C-alpha positions as CSV (number, residue, x, y, z in Angstrom):
1,M,51.9,-119.8,-100.5
2,K,53.4,-120.2,-97.0
3,T,52.6,-116.6,-96.2
4,H,49.0,-117.0,-97.5
5,R,48.4,-120.0,-95.2
6,S,49.8,-118.1,-92.3
7,L,47.5,-115.1,-92.9
8,K,44.6,-117.4,-93.3
9,T,45.4,-119.1,-90.0
10,Q,45.8,-115.8,-88.3
11,A,42.4,-114.6,-89.6
12,A,40.8,-117.8,-88.4
13,L,42.3,-117.4,-84.9
14,F,41.2,-113.8,-84.8
15,G,37.7,-114.8,-85.7
16,A,37.6,-117.5,-83.0
17,A,38.9,-115.1,-80.4
18,L,36.3,-112.5,-81.5
19,L,33.6,-115.1,-81.2
20,I,34.7,-116.1,-77.7
21,A,34.9,-112.5,-76.6
22,T,31.4,-111.9,-78.0
23,V,30.0,-114.9,-76.1
24,A,31.8,-113.9,-72.9
25,S,30.5,-110.3,-73.1
26,A,26.9,-111.6,-73.7
27,R,27.2,-113.5,-70.4
28,A,28.7,-110.7,-68.4
29,D,25.5,-110.8,-66.3
30,V,26.4,-114.1,-64.8
31,G,29.1,-115.4,-62.5
32,V,30.9,-114.1,-59.4
33,G,30.7,-110.3,-59.2
34,A,27.9,-109.9,-61.8
35,K,26.1,-106.6,-61.4
36,P,22.3,-106.3,-61.3
37,I,20.6,-106.3,-64.6
38,E,18.1,-103.6,-65.6
39,D,15.1,-103.5,-63.3
40,A,16.6,-106.0,-60.9
41,E,16.2,-105.3,-57.1
42,V,19.1,-105.7,-54.8
43,I,17.9,-107.7,-51.8
44,F,21.2,-108.1,-50.0
45,D,24.2,-105.8,-50.3
46,G,26.2,-107.0,-47.4
47,T,24.8,-104.7,-44.7
48,R,22.8,-105.4,-41.6
49,E,20.3,-102.7,-42.6
50,M,19.4,-104.5,-45.8
51,L,19.2,-107.9,-44.0
52,D,16.8,-106.6,-41.5
53,A,14.8,-104.6,-44.0
54,N,14.3,-107.3,-46.7
55,W,14.5,-110.6,-44.7
56,T,12.8,-112.4,-41.8
57,Y,12.8,-115.9,-40.3
58,W,10.7,-118.6,-41.9
59,K,8.4,-119.6,-39.1
60,G,7.9,-123.2,-40.2
61,P,7.0,-126.1,-37.8
62,R,10.5,-126.4,-36.5
63,F,11.3,-122.7,-36.0
64,S,13.0,-122.0,-32.7
65,S,15.0,-118.7,-33.2
66,S,13.7,-115.2,-32.7
67,L,13.9,-111.8,-34.3
68,P,16.0,-109.8,-34.8
69,I,17.8,-112.2,-37.2
70,K,20.7,-113.8,-35.4
71,W,22.7,-114.4,-38.6
72,K,26.0,-112.5,-38.4
73,I,27.3,-109.8,-40.6
74,V,31.1,-110.5,-41.0
75,D,34.0,-109.2,-43.1
76,D,34.3,-110.6,-46.5
77,P,37.3,-113.1,-46.3
78,V,38.2,-112.6,-49.9
79,D,37.2,-109.1,-51.0
80,K,36.4,-105.7,-49.4
81,G,33.1,-105.3,-47.7
82,T,30.8,-107.3,-45.4
83,V,28.7,-110.4,-46.0
84,M,26.2,-112.5,-44.0
85,M,26.9,-115.8,-42.4
86,T,24.3,-118.6,-41.8
87,D,25.5,-119.2,-38.2
88,D,22.5,-119.2,-35.8
89,P,22.6,-121.0,-32.4
90,A,19.2,-122.5,-33.0
91,A,20.5,-124.6,-35.9
92,A,23.5,-126.1,-34.2
93,G,23.9,-129.7,-35.1
94,G,22.3,-129.4,-38.5
95,K,18.7,-128.6,-37.5
96,Y,17.4,-127.1,-40.7
97,G,14.1,-125.2,-40.5
98,T,14.9,-123.8,-37.1
99,A,16.6,-120.6,-38.2
100,D,16.2,-120.2,-42.0
101,V,15.7,-116.7,-43.4
102,V,13.4,-115.8,-46.2
103,T,12.6,-112.6,-48.1
104,Q,9.6,-110.6,-46.9
105,K,8.6,-110.2,-50.5
106,E,7.2,-113.3,-52.3
107,Y,7.8,-114.1,-55.9
108,R,6.4,-116.2,-58.8
109,D,8.7,-116.1,-61.9
110,F,12.1,-114.4,-61.6
111,R,15.7,-114.1,-62.5
112,L,18.1,-114.5,-59.5
113,H,21.7,-113.9,-58.8
114,I,23.3,-115.0,-55.5
115,E,26.9,-115.6,-54.4
116,F,28.0,-118.0,-51.6
117,L,31.2,-119.1,-50.0
118,V,31.6,-122.3,-48.0
119,V,34.1,-121.7,-45.2
120,K,34.8,-125.2,-44.0
121,K,34.8,-128.7,-45.6
122,G,31.3,-130.2,-45.6
123,G,29.6,-126.8,-45.3
124,N,25.9,-127.1,-45.9
125,S,23.1,-124.6,-46.7
126,G,20.6,-124.2,-49.5
127,V,18.9,-121.7,-51.8
128,Y,15.2,-122.2,-51.9
129,L,13.2,-120.9,-54.8
130,Q,9.7,-119.8,-53.7
131,N,10.6,-121.3,-50.3
132,R,9.9,-124.6,-51.9
133,Y,12.5,-125.9,-54.4
134,E,16.1,-126.3,-53.1
135,I,19.2,-125.6,-55.1
136,Q,21.7,-127.4,-52.9
137,V,24.8,-125.8,-51.3
138,L,26.8,-128.7,-49.9
139,D,30.5,-129.0,-50.1
140,G,31.9,-132.5,-50.9
141,D,28.6,-134.0,-52.2
142,K,28.5,-134.9,-56.0
143,T,25.2,-136.8,-55.9
144,K,21.7,-135.7,-56.6
145,H,21.7,-134.3,-53.1
146,G,24.9,-132.4,-53.7
147,M,26.4,-129.0,-54.7
148,G,24.4,-127.2,-57.4
149,A,21.8,-129.9,-57.8
150,V,18.1,-129.2,-58.2
151,I,17.9,-131.4,-55.1
152,N,17.0,-135.0,-55.7
153,E,16.1,-134.2,-59.3
154,T,19.4,-133.6,-61.1
155,P,23.0,-134.7,-60.6
156,A,25.3,-132.2,-58.9
157,P,27.2,-130.1,-61.4
158,Y,30.2,-130.3,-59.1
159,H,32.7,-129.6,-61.9
160,A,31.6,-125.9,-61.8
161,Y,32.2,-125.5,-58.1
162,H,35.2,-123.3,-57.1
163,G,35.7,-125.1,-53.7
164,I,35.9,-124.0,-50.1
165,G,37.2,-120.5,-49.3
166,K,36.2,-119.1,-52.7
167,W,33.1,-117.2,-53.9
168,N,30.6,-119.1,-56.1
169,A,27.6,-117.8,-58.0
170,Y,24.2,-119.2,-59.0
171,D,22.4,-117.4,-61.8
172,I,18.9,-118.7,-62.0
173,S,15.9,-118.3,-64.2
174,F,12.8,-119.7,-62.6
175,R,9.2,-120.2,-63.7
176,A,6.6,-121.1,-61.1
177,A,4.2,-124.0,-61.5
178,R,1.0,-123.3,-63.4
179,F,-2.5,-124.2,-62.3
180,K,-6.0,-124.5,-63.7
181,D,-9.1,-124.9,-61.5
182,G,-6.8,-125.4,-58.5
183,K,-4.9,-128.3,-60.1
184,R,-1.3,-128.1,-61.2
185,T,-1.0,-128.3,-65.0
186,E,2.7,-127.5,-65.4
187,P,5.5,-128.1,-62.9
188,A,8.0,-125.4,-61.9
189,M,11.0,-125.0,-64.2
190,V,14.5,-123.7,-63.8
191,S,17.6,-123.0,-65.8
192,M,20.9,-122.1,-64.1
193,F,24.4,-121.0,-64.6
194,F,26.9,-122.0,-61.9
195,N,30.0,-119.8,-61.9
196,G,29.2,-118.8,-65.5
197,K,28.8,-122.3,-66.7
198,K,25.3,-123.5,-67.9
199,V,24.4,-126.5,-65.8
200,H,20.6,-126.8,-65.9
201,S,18.4,-126.1,-68.9
202,N,14.6,-126.0,-68.6
203,Q,14.7,-128.5,-65.8
204,T,11.3,-129.3,-64.4
205,I,10.9,-129.5,-60.6
206,N,8.3,-132.1,-59.6
207,Q,8.0,-131.7,-55.8
208,V,9.2,-130.2,-52.6
209,W,11.8,-132.4,-50.9
210,G,12.6,-132.6,-47.2
211,G,9.2,-132.7,-45.5
212,P,7.3,-129.9,-43.7
213,N,10.5,-128.6,-42.1
214,S,11.9,-127.9,-45.5
215,G,9.6,-125.3,-47.0
216,I,6.1,-124.4,-48.3
217,D,4.1,-127.5,-49.3
218,G,6.7,-129.9,-48.0
219,G,4.1,-131.4,-45.8
220,N,1.4,-131.6,-48.5
221,D,1.0,-135.1,-50.0
222,G,4.7,-136.0,-49.4
223,G,5.8,-132.8,-51.1
224,K,3.8,-133.4,-54.2
225,G,0.8,-131.2,-53.1
226,I,2.1,-128.0,-54.6
227,T,-0.2,-125.0,-54.1
228,D,-0.7,-122.0,-56.3
229,T,0.9,-119.4,-54.0
230,P,4.0,-117.4,-54.4
231,G,6.9,-117.7,-51.9
232,G,10.0,-115.9,-50.8
233,L,13.6,-116.6,-51.5
234,K,14.9,-118.7,-48.6
235,L,18.4,-119.4,-47.4
236,Q,18.9,-122.4,-45.2
237,C,20.8,-122.5,-41.9
238,E,22.2,-125.8,-40.8
239,G,24.7,-124.7,-38.2
240,H,27.5,-124.4,-40.8
241,E,29.6,-121.4,-41.8
242,V,28.3,-120.5,-45.2
243,L,28.5,-116.9,-46.4
244,Y,26.2,-115.0,-48.8
245,R,26.6,-111.7,-50.7
246,N,25.5,-109.8,-53.8
247,I,21.9,-111.1,-54.0
248,W,19.6,-109.5,-56.6
249,I,16.4,-110.5,-58.3
250,K,14.2,-109.4,-61.2
251,E,10.6,-110.4,-61.4
252,L,9.5,-111.9,-64.7
253,D,6.3,-113.1,-66.3
254,L,7.2,-116.2,-68.2
255,T,4.0,-117.1,-70.1
256,K,5.7,-119.9,-72.0
257,A,7.3,-122.9,-70.3
258,N,10.8,-121.7,-71.1
259,T,13.4,-120.5,-68.6
260,E,16.3,-120.1,-71.0
261,F,18.2,-116.9,-70.4
262,D,17.7,-114.0,-72.8
263,K,20.3,-113.9,-75.5
């Protein structure tokens, strides 16, 4: 009888381990180091060539830098290769909107992977979907304005953050707002994994925060005047040392209001 219970326990443990392994393998497309999924486009691979080819400055009302992009290509402090750093003299003192970079290509619905590393305590940047909706990058902040938050709309999932000096990954599924006869009928929606942990699920995004210096439509009706136009992926420069690497994106057509990741 004792042997029977032992074998039964071992079988249960094996089954649990197999289930965990299956779930982990199903999500091998998220987290630090995730490789591009099928039909995804790599938009930054760590090189100056790709930065200059795929990105430009966002020329918003506060823009005060100039091409070529002044962001630096530096050695990866953790792994081999090179990465880009948000340092631009125009943004010294936290002047967001002065030297933000945005993809030359514009997007509607998409699946995004992006990795970032905050070099120093309090490091601040931001990942802007459609150059409108910010997913915050801000070390030390656990509020709705903090790390990993859909800014001002969700609490910060700070528990998933690896901390300064380490690489972190956002995996995002995004659906643009929908319109009929020029009026918004459905808000934008996002789901997100943060370092492989699901932190946002079909979260609606109701407005653009931060005013006209923040992104597209920020100056329209206090950020609520969303327009039916695509936008690029934007990375914010606030005079802090925040690094980015391994950025890839796949365009989608999400007809239904559902951004959950494919099983």
